[in-house]
N, C-alpha and C positions, 0 to 999 in steps of 0.2 A: 495707261501709258500706251503709246502707239507702238505697235511690234510688226515691224517690217517682214519678219522672218517666220510668223505664225502660220502652221500648217492649217489647211483647210479640210482634206480628205486622208491625212495620215495621224496615226495615233502618236501623240506626243505628251509628257507628262504636264500635270497642272503645275507642279513644282518639283525641284530635286532632280536627281539624275535616273533616267530609264536605260536599262540594257536588254538583254536577252528577252524574246518572246517566250513565254512558257503556257503549257497548259491548253494550247488552241484546241477549241471544241465548239460544236454547235449543239446546243442543249435545250430541249423542249422550244425549238423554234428561233433561239436566240443565239447569235455569236459571242463566244466569251474568249477574250484575249487577255490572259494573266501576262505579267512582266515581271522582271527584275526591277527592284524600284528602291533608292535611296530618297525618301522623302524628307529627310532631316539636312541634308547637303548635297554638293555637287561633286562627290567623290565615290569610291567603292568600299568605304569603311563600315557601311550598314546595309543589309540586304533582306527585302521581304517580297512578298508577291502584292503587286497592285493588280487592278482589273479594269478592263474597259468592256463595254457591251454594245450590241448593235444588231439591228434586224438586217441590214444589208451590207457591212464591212465598208460603208462609206461615211455614215453619220453614227459617230462614236460618243458615248457617254461613259465618263469616269465614274466608277464605283467605289474609288478610293482604296484603302486596304482590304486585303482578301485573306492572307496567310501571314501571321506575325511569328517573329522568333520569341516565343514565350515558353519553351520547355528546356530541359536539359540536352536534349538531342540536338536542338537546333538554335541555341540562344546566341550563336555567333553568327548565324544567317540561314535565311530560308534561300537556298540556290536552285538553280534550273531544274525542270523537270516537265512532266506531261500530264495529260488528262485522259481518261476514257468514259464512255457512258456503259453502265450495265444494270439491268433491272429497274431502270427508271432512275438510277443515282449517278451521280457524279463522282468519280474517283481522282483525285488529284495526287501524282505521285512527284516528290521532289528530294533534293539533298539537303539534309540538315547538317549544320558544321557546328562544332563546338571545339574549345580549345582548354586544355588542363595544363597548367604550368608550361604554356606557350606550346604545347604540342598539339597539331591539329588532329581532329577525328572527324570522320565522315560517316553518315549513315544514310541509307534510303529510306524515306518515310511516305506515309499516306495519309490524306484527310479525305472524308467524305461527306457529300452534301445531297439532300433530297429536293432542296428548292433552288440551288444556285445562289444562295445569298449568305449561308451559315455552312462552315466547313469545319468538320469535327475532325480532329487529329486521332488517328487510331494508335493503340499501344504498340503494335507491331511495328518493328523496323528492322533493316538489314544491315549488320556490319560488314565492314571491307574484309573479304576472304584473304587467305594466304597467298603470297605471290604478287601482291599490289601494294603500292604505297597508299597513303590517304588521299591522294589526289584521285578520288573515286567519285564520280558525281553525274549529274543530268540524266536521270533515269527515264527512257521512253519506253511505253508499254504499248503492246498491240495484242491482237487474237489472229491465230491461225485455226487450222482445221483441229487440232489436237490439243491445244494448250494456250494459256497466257504465257507471253514472252515479254522479257524486259532486257533492253540493252542499257549499259552504263558506261559513260566515258571514264578512261582509267589510264594509271601510269603503273607499268610493272615495275617489280623491284629493282630491275636494271636500269630504271629510269627512262623507259622508253614508252610511247604511247601505245593504247590497245583499246579495243571494244570487247568489254565482258558480257557475256549471256547468261541470263537466269531464266527458271521457268516456274510456273504456279499453275496449279488447278484451282484456286479459289480466290486469288488476288490478295490474299493475307500472308501467306506462307510461301517464301521463295526460296530456290535451290539455286545455288551457284552451279553454272555446268561447264563452261570453258570460256576460253579466250576464242570470239568469233573472227577477229580480224586484227592484225597488227603489223601490216606491211607498210614501212616508210611514214610513221605517223609522230615524227619527231619526239619531243619529250613528254607530251600528254596528248591525248585525244578527248576533247570536249563536244557536248550536244549531240550525240549520234541519234540516228533515226532510220528506220528501215520499213518500206512500203512497197506495195506491188502497183506497177503501172502496166496496164494492158493485162493480156492473159499470162504472160511468161516472164516478164522481167521484174525483178526486185532491185531497188536502189537502196544502196547503204550509203549514210550520210555520215561524214566524219570531219571533224575541225581540228586538224594539227595544230599544236602549239609548241613553241620554244621561247626561252628566256634567255636573254646573252645579257653579259656583264660588259658594259662599254666603259672604258677609260678614255677621259679627254682632259683638256685644260681646266675644265670646270669641276673635275673629281670623276666618280664613279656614279653609274645610273645602270638600271636594268631596263633593256628594251624587249618588248614583247613581239614576237612575230606569229601571226596565225591567220588562218583562211578557212573557208567553207568548201568542201569538196564531196564529190560523190563517185560511187563505184556501181556501175551496172553488173548485175549477176542474178544468181537463184539461191533463196534460202531453202535448205532441206530440213524440214522438221524432224525427219526419221533419224538422221546422223547429227542433227543440231550443225550443219555446216553452211558457210556462205562461199560460193564458188564464183568468182568474178568472171563475166564474158566480156570485158572490155577494160580500158584504162580508166585511172582515178583522173577526174577533171573538176577544176573549180566551178563553183555555181555561177560566179559572177565576175566580169572582167573590170569592173569599176574600182571606185577607191573605197566605198563604204559599204560593206555587207559581211555579216558574220552571224553566226549561231541561229541558221534556219531551223524552223520546225514546220511540220505539215500535219495536215489532219484531213479527214473525208467528210463532206457535208452531205446534206439530205438527197442533194442532185448527183451525188456520186461523184463529184469533181475532187480531185485531189490537190488542196490548197497550201501553199507556202507563204509564210511571211518571215522576214529576218531582222535582225537589228541594223539600222542603217547608220553604222559607224565602224571605222578602223583608223578613227584619228590619232595621231601620235601626240605625245605629251604636249608639245608646242600647240598644237591645232586645238586640243581640248582645252587647255588653259587660256587661250585667246579666243575662244568660240563666243561670238557675240551674244548668245542667250543666255550665258551665265550671267549677264548684267540684268536679265529679266527673271531670274531665278530658277531657271531649269535648264536641262540639257539633254540632247539626243532623241531619237524617235524610231519607230518602226517603218519598215518598207510598206508600199503599196501591196496587198496580198496578191499572190500570182496563181495561176492554174497550170499544173504540169500534166504534161503527156510524153509518152513515148512513142515517137513515130519514125518507122523507116531506120531504126537502130540509133536514134539519138533524142536526147532529151529537148523538149520545148517547154519554154517559160512564157506564158501569156497574163496580160493584167486581167483581173476578173472583169466580166462583162459590166457589173454594176456601176463601174466607173464612167461608163458611157452616158448614164442619166444624168450627169452634171453638165454635159454639153450645151452651149448656148453661143450666140454671136458668131456663127460660122462664117468662116471666109476662105477663099481658094485663091492660089497664086500660080500662075502658068509661066510667066516670062522665064528666059534662060536665068535672070539673075535679079535681084530685088532686095529691098528691106521696107520692114514696117514695125509699129509697136504693137505689143500685146497689150489686152485690157489691165490685165494685172501680172503679178508673177504665177498665176495660177492658169495653166493652159495645156493643151495637147496640140502637137503637130503629128500629122501622118502624110506618108509619102510612099505611094506604090509605084516602083519605077518600070517603066516600059523598056529602058536601056540600062540594065543593071552593072554592064561592064564600063559605064563611063564614070569620071570622076565628078565628085559631090562636096560641096562645103556648106555647113550650117552653122552659125554662131547664134547665141541665146544671151539674154540679158546683157547686151552691150558688151559682147565677147568675154562674159564671164565664164562661158562655157564653148567649146568648140567641137565640132564633129566634122572629120575630114577623112574622105575615102579616096585612096590612090590606088586604081586598078593596075597600074603598071607593076607596082611592088605587091599588089594584092593585100593591102595593110588598111584597116580602118583604125583612125587613132581619134581618142576623145581626149580633150583636155579641159582644165579647170584653173582658175586664178586661186591659188591659196590664199585663203584671207589672213593667215597668220605672218606671211612674210612677202605676200605681193607676187611670189613667183608661178610660173605656169608648170603645173605638173600633167603628165600625160599616161595613159593606158594605151595599149594597142592589141589587136587581135587580127590573126591571118584570116582574109575573107576573099575567096575567089570571085564573088560578085556581090554587089549590095542590091537587093531586090526590093527590100522593104525598110522603112525607117519609121518608128513610132516613139514619140518622147512624150512624158509626162512631167510637168513642173508644178511645184506647189510652194512657191514663195522662197523656199531654201533648200528644196532636194530635187533632184532630177533622176529620172529612170528611163534609160533608153533601151529600146527593144529592137533588135536587129534582125532582119529577115524572119519575121513572124515568131520570133523568140528563140531561136537558136544560139543567141548570144544576148546578154544583158549587161548594161554599164549602170551601177547605182552610184549616187554620189550626194554629199551635201556641199552647198555652196552659199555664200552670204555676199550681197550686194545691196545697194540703196535700192529703195522701192521705185525710185525713177528711172533706173536703167531697165527698160523694157524693149530696147531695140532687138529686133530678130533680123539677121542678114541670111542669104542664101545665095548659092552661085552654083550653076551645073545642071539645072532641069533640062531635059531634052523633049523633043515634040511630044505632044499629047500627054506629058506628065503633068501633074497637078499636085501642089503642096497644100493640104488642108490643115486650117488652124481652127480650133475651138477654145474658146473660153471655158474655164472650170469653175 
């Protein structure tokens, strides 16, 4: 069946529902991207870990199921987690979920592999400590100078979000230490992460979530509000504290980005990927790929750096190997058709304080910079109702614009990665028109087919 939405250089499932990236790691020269997966349906009623592998993070091969819910601790779901390599072995840490008499029970579990193909579950697991509800999940493990450390996303007994900290000397036996962070994390915190960028800055990742009961003419429904954020600071091993040095900010300004996870590759790059969805119920129910038997995808991997007191996110350089059929446009305004829905646009501006407009895929997506109000606005046509949705960021000047489109996704990098907009979109494969307005003298809009 012809599929106009099929991704070329992004990970998406062969069937079923995909969500959080899990256990991201480079192991024995191969990149492993595990993920939450319901291979039996298009909802969240079943969870296992699926797996994709790659040598370059561009060309991916599905390895199918990796970790299944097949024992008492996890028979209601293999939920999110992380991985590390130690002594030539891969350790997968995940949350096992089960229910007895309708009561939720969570525990943090580990599976080990020598070859990256067979993952053997270990008998040790971590029960939820006192002071927390069973919304206790998504372990992220890392090594510092003195210890192994684990973060777990949590909900305290007072029904507020927190990040719990554990320590271990052997990766098997873990001790709960304390609440590492609990400031304004809504009802529960998901998918925590902590890593060093540069020589002095630690980044704490938090995904606050809250659920709201909405009543309207159609009855009652639960709406979920959640987003991915980070806090710069310093993690101190001696007193097991995290001391912020800046404000908490969102990772992504766009419509579809959640549950990011990072890892360090063999080149020393801190690489992050996220789940490219924050669809509401209507958008998910009307997502066109449902008719093709699958839904959702992951973002293009990004390299994170800390420069001059701020976070930068840039696409992995491997994506540039896909470039072909280059073209350049220098007129003050113009329009042209892309070869397909897979392309890159790049503009390095000489006059960053002038207005600019760029429209993609026959105005399915719009990028408009208004220097007078110092606002960059990104819009998309909502496939569920045909209405235009917008997101904005305050921007003193627009010096660089880089866009990656992959048939039904777009990721827009602003000013070398100071801000990013990620989104899904769905339109006819014939809608290839690109329009632009506002190029100044000596500015060049570069196009590459991908």
